[in-house]
N, C-alpha and C positions, 0 to 999 in steps of 0.2 A: 112264405113268399108266394105271391100269386103266379099262376101259370103264365099269364100273358107277359109278365116281366121277365120270366125265365126264357121264353121262346122269342123274345122281340128281335133277336138277330138271326134266328134260325130260318134257313131256307127250306121250305117244304113244298110238296106237290099237292097233297090233299089233306083235309081235316075231316074226321068222322066223330060224331057224338061229343064234340068238344064244348065244354063250358069253361069256367075260369076258377077252378078250385084252388084252395090253399095247398101248396106242395110242401111236404115235410122232408123230402130227400130224393136222391136219384140213385139208381143202381143199374149195373149191367150184368149182375149175377142175380138170378131170380131168388137164390137163397138169402140174399141180403135185403130183399124188398120188405118194407114195412107199410103200415097204413098210410095212405095218401102219398105214395111214392110215384115217381116216373120210372118206368122200366124201359131201358134202351136195349133192343135186341141186336147184339153184335154177332157177326159171323166170324168165327175164328178158324184156325187151321184144322181143328178136329170137331168142334162143337158149334152149333148154330143157335143163337139165343132165341130165334123164332120158335124153336121146339119147346121152349120153356115158358111161353106166354101164359098158359093156363095156370102154371105154378105161381107165376108173378101175380096174376089176378087174385088167386086164392089167398095170397099173403097180404093183399091190400093195395096193389097198384091201381091208381086211378087214371093214369095216362100211359099209353104205350107209344114208343117211337119205333117204327118198323120200316123196312123197305119193300114189304109185300103185305097187302091188306089181309087182315084176319077174316075168316069165313063168317064167324058169329062173334058179336061183342055184347057183354052185359050192358044194359041201358045206362048205367052209371060210370062206365069206363070209356074214356076218350082215346082216339088213336090218331097219330100224326104220321103220314106217309112221306118218307124222304128218299132221296136218291142214295144217300150213304149214311147209315146209322152211326158209323164211327165219327164222321165229320159233325154230325148232329150232337154227339156226346161232347166234342170239343167246345162247341158253341154254348150249350146249356150249362155245362160245368162251370165255365168262367162266369157266366151271369149269375148262377145260383150262389156262388161263393164270393161274388162282388169283386172279381178281378184282383185277387190278393197280390199277384206279382207286381202290380203297380204300386203297392204299398211297401214293398221290400226292395232292397238292392240285391239283384239276382246275378249270381256268377254261374255260368255253365261251362263244364269241362268235358271236352271230347278227345278221343284218341284211342289207340289200341291198348297201350299200356300206361300205367301211372295215374289213371283217373282217381282211383280210390285214395291212394296216399296223398296225392296233390290236394284232393278235397279236404282231407283232414288237416293238412298243413295250412291251407288258406283259412279254414274255420278257426284253427288255433291262433293264427296271426290276427284275425279280426277280433276274436274274443280278448286277446291281450291288449287291445285298444279300449276295452270296456264295453263294446257293443255286443249284444246278443245275436247269435247266428244259428240258424237251422241247417240241416244237412239231409240230402237225399242221395243214396248211393248203394253200392253193392253189399256192404256189410250191414248197414242199418239206416233207418230214417230217424233223425234226431230233432226233437222239438223242445227247446229249452232243456230241462233236466230229464225229459222223457226220451227213451230210446225204444224203437220198434224194430223187430227183425225184418230185414229186407226180403221182399219176394221177387222184385225185378230191379235191376240197376236203375232204369228209368221207368217208373210205374205208368199205368194208364192215366190219361188226362184227368179224369174225374178224381183219381186218388191224389195226383199232384196238386190240383186246386184245393182239395181238402187239407192236405198237409201244409200248403202255403197259408191257408186260412187259419189253421191252428197255430202256425208260427207267429202270425200277426197278433193273434189273441194272447200269445205267450210273451209278447213284447219284443220279438226278434226284429232287428233292423235289416238283417241280411239273411239270404238263403244261398247255400252253395249246393250245386247238384251235378252229379255225373250225367252226361248225355250220351247214351249208347246209340250205335248205328241203327239198332232195331227201333229204338224210341223215335229217332229222326225219321226213318223210312215209314213208320206207321203213324206219324203225325202226332205222337203223344204230347209233344211240346208246343202244339198249336195254341195260340192265345196266351202264351207266356211272354212276358216282356223282360228281356235280359238287359243287364247293364254291361256285363263283361262276358265275352266268349273266349275260351282258351283252347288251343290246339297243342297237344303234347307230342304225338307221333302217330304214324300209321304203318302197319306191317301187313305184308301179303299173307295169304293162307290163314286168314282169321275170319270167322263167320261166313265162309263161302258156302256153307250148307244152307244159309238163308239168302245171301246176296248173289249167289251163283258165280260171280267173278269179281276180281279185284276192282275193276272199273266201277261197278255198281256200289261196291263198298266205299270207294273213294268219293263217289258222287254223294252218297248219303252223308258222309262226314262234312263235305263241302257245303251241303245244303244248310247245315246249322248256321254257317256264316253268311252264305249268299241269300238265304231266305229268312230264317227265323231271327237271327240277330238284326238283319236289315229291317224286318217288319216291326221290331220292337219300337215302342213309342217313347222309350227313355231318352232323355237328353244326355249328351256326353258319353254315349255308349262307346265301347272300345273292344279291340281284339288283342290277344296275346298269342304269339306264335313261336314255336321252337324252330329256329332258323336252321338248325343242324339236320333236321329231317329232310330227306331227299324230295319230299313233296311239299315242303313249306311254301314254295313259290305259288302253288295253286291257291293256298289259303290267303296269302298276302294279296294276290290278284283279286280274289273275291272281295276282300276288305276295301282295297283301293277302288274297285269298280263302284262300290256303294258309298264311297266317301266316309268310311268308318276309320277313325284313328286307330293306330295299333303300335304295340311295342314288340320287339323281338328279343330272344335270349338264346344263348348257346356259346360254343367255342369259337364259331366263326364271328366275323365282324357283326356286332349286334348292339342293341341298346343296353342290354344287361349282359356283359361279356364275362364268360367263365375263363379266367386267366390260368388257374391251376386248381388242383384238388388233391386230397390225400385221404385214403381210406385206412382205417385201423380198427382194432377190436373195440375201441372206445367210441367209434362213430366216424362221421365224415367231417372234413375240413374243406371249405370252399374259399377260394380267393376270387373275388368278383370285382370287375371294374364297371362303375356307373358314372357317367359324365366325367370321365378322366380320373376319378378317384377310386383307389383300390381299398376294398374292405374284406376282412376275414370273417367268415361265419362258421361257427362250430355247431354241430347237431349230434344227437345220440342215434340218429338214423344211420343205417349201414347200407353199403352196396352202391354199385354204379347207377342203378335205376334211381336211387334216392338222391344222387347228385343232381340229376335233372329235375326230379320232383321238387327238391328244395329250391333249385334255381327258378322254377316256375313260380313258387310261392314268393320268392324275393322280387321277381318281376311284377307280380300282382301288387305287392306292397309298394313298390316304386310307383306304379300307376296310380295308387291311391294316396301318394304323398306321405306315407308313414315314415317317420324319422329312422335312419339306419341304426342309430344307437338303440332305439326301442326294438327294432326288428332283430338285432343281434341277440338281445336278451330273450325275446320270444322264442327264437329258433333254438337257443341253447337249452330252454326248458321243455322242449317238445320231446315226448317219449315215443316209443314204437307204435306202429299201427297194427292192429290185430291181424295176424296171419301174413304179414308182410315183413320178410326177413326177421321173423320172430325167433328168438333163441329159447331153447329148452335146457334148463340147468338143474340137474339133480346131483350136483357135486362130482360129476364124472370128469375124467382127465382128457376128454375130447369135446369138440363143439358139435351141437346139433342145431340146425336152422330149418324152420318150417316157413315155406313161402308159397304164394298163390301162383307163381309162374306157371302158366299153362299154354304159352305160345312159344315158338322156337326163338323168337326175339327176346322174350323175357327170360327164358331158360338160359340162353347164351349170356345175357347180362348178369344173371344171378351167379352162374358158375365162374365167369371171368372175375366177378367181384370177390368171390371166395378165393380164387387163385392168387389174387394180389395180396392176400393175408398170409401167403406162404405156408399152407398146410402140408403136413407130411403126405396125406392122401385125401382126395375127395371121394366120398362114398355117396352115390346118388340113388334116391328112390323116386321114381316118377311113372306116370302113365298118361294116357290120353282119354278124353271123354267119349262116350258112345253117342251115336246119333248126332255127331257134330262133324265139322269139316275134316275129312280123312286125309287131305293132301298135306297137312302139317305133321302127320304122324311120322313118316320116314325122316323128315327134316329134324324133328326133335330127337329121334334115335341117333342120327348122325352127329348132332351137336353133343349129345350126352356122352357118347363113347370117345369123342375127340378131346373133350375137356376133363371129364371125370376119370378117376382111376378104376373105380369099381362101380358098376351100374346094376341096379335091381329094377327091371321093368315089371310093372304091376298094373292093377286096375285103378281107374279114376272115374267114378260115376259111369259105369258101362251102359247104363240104361237098358235099352232093348237088345243091344248087341252082345254077342258072345265075347267075354273078356279075352279069350285066346285069339279070336280074329283080330281084335285091336292090337294085341301084342305082335301078331304076325305082320300087321301093317307097319308098326314101329320098326321091326327087325329089317324090313326092306331097305331102310336107309343106312344100315350098319355094314360097312365094308367087311369083307371076309377076314381080313387080317386083324380086325378088332373083335372078332366073335368071342374070343376068350375073355373079354373084359366085362361081359354082362351075364346076368342070371335072370331068367324069366320066372316070376312067381305071381300068379294071378291073384292070390289072396293078399290084399294090401296089408292087413295086420301082420301076416307072416313075413312079408317082404320087409316091413319096418323092423320087426324083431330080428331078422337075419342081418340087416344092415348094421344095427346096433351091436350085434354079437361080433361082427367083423372089425369094429372100430377099436383103435389103439390110441395111446397118448399122442396128441398132436394132430389127429385126424379131424376132418369135418364131415359130419353126416348131414346131407342136404335132402330134405323131404319136400318135393315140389308138386304143385298142381292144385291142392285143395285149400291151403292157407287157413283162413278163418272158418271154413265150412265145418259143420258139426254133424254131417250126415254123409251117407253113401247111397247112391241111387242104383238099385239092382232090379232090372225088369221094371215092374210097376210098384216096387216096394222101396220105401225110404227108411233106411236103418241108421241108428245113431253111430257116428264115427267121427273121431277127431284126431288128426295126425299128431297134435301136440300131446294129447293124453296117451295115445298109443306109444309114443316115443318115451314118455315118462315111465309108463309101465314096463316097457322093454328094458330101460336102463336099470330100474329097480330089480327086475327079475334076474337080470344078468349080473347083479351085484357090483355094478360099475359106479 
């Protein structure tokens, strides 16, 4: 593709040494540059792409996009000076890949909790109609039969455009993606054209290490509807909102202001009304009223969080006119989502659940869900991530000891922090009269082993925080670690 076609919508300040070469690709990581590539120098939190310009040139970059002019340039390398290189990346990525979001029906899901499971539910519903659907999210990026391990819930704009382009080539008609607050705030979804925007819920004390306060976090989520969905060029675009969330009114107001049709769901008066539900070891049963007609939906998914996740999927299906009979069959066939209320069964006489719950809201829902199954005891293993919002740590400690019977506080990706300091932060939320209910063991493997050794018939061991993750981040080292595998080993070693 010729350079002039790629930069036709790009706003630039100056051009240097510029010709019109054939461009083979774009990269913002100099290590991924190949012959005849454009290299975009992004400035991140810790690294500045401008420091890697020479490396990019040595690997074959023919055009540089920068926000400060290079001192010396080879005669065959052009340079484009722009105000903001990240904005430039949004522009040229969409042009290079031919605006693939216009060739797909794109569903974006935002919220604090439930994005991942909801995305899998909606993908499953779409595929049960016979259409192919791609997925971008926390666990993986899925293109047809191909699955790629996820690096970011919402990748950089260049990567999203590439993934969407691959989906189109694979014959996908749909793309479902999780839209994180980071992705919104950093503009990674710029030049994407959404058909449906979904809001699941929003909780305080999440990502405040990045957003600084809840107001900024809320505004980031709202921007998905007020700006990105509004800017979409799709006809018949719509919003879907969980009306039970305390902040639902803000999202509905944004949709109304821009004249975007929407559907609501929840226990309150809504378009898709949850009349009743029942949780059991076999899964969830939902009784839902739609246009005055009540319908029962059975799923193999467990837990209170999945009541709402399933309800979101039902609302999406209603918005697309999928017959309820077909929807019932689709949901009944849906299996668990990796690391989300996933059971570990080695023939033991107690239950083990591994879940990604890493916020106080999610942990509360998870433990309340287990409580409804009437266990003899709930034995909980959990920790909090290092270098992340510290304000939620005491909240999670408080919830843990109030609902669970025995609590093991441990590590969960401590990163650069001392695990013991994180544990101390968690302990600050535990009332003195609950101090006898928990044990602090910084080694997560040992904590899981001890929790399994405590378990007796009828107990539930709940291992929360990491879910699908297969690693542990210690300082600058990533080591293999999987809660599910550690639980299996512990059960076998204990002879249970």
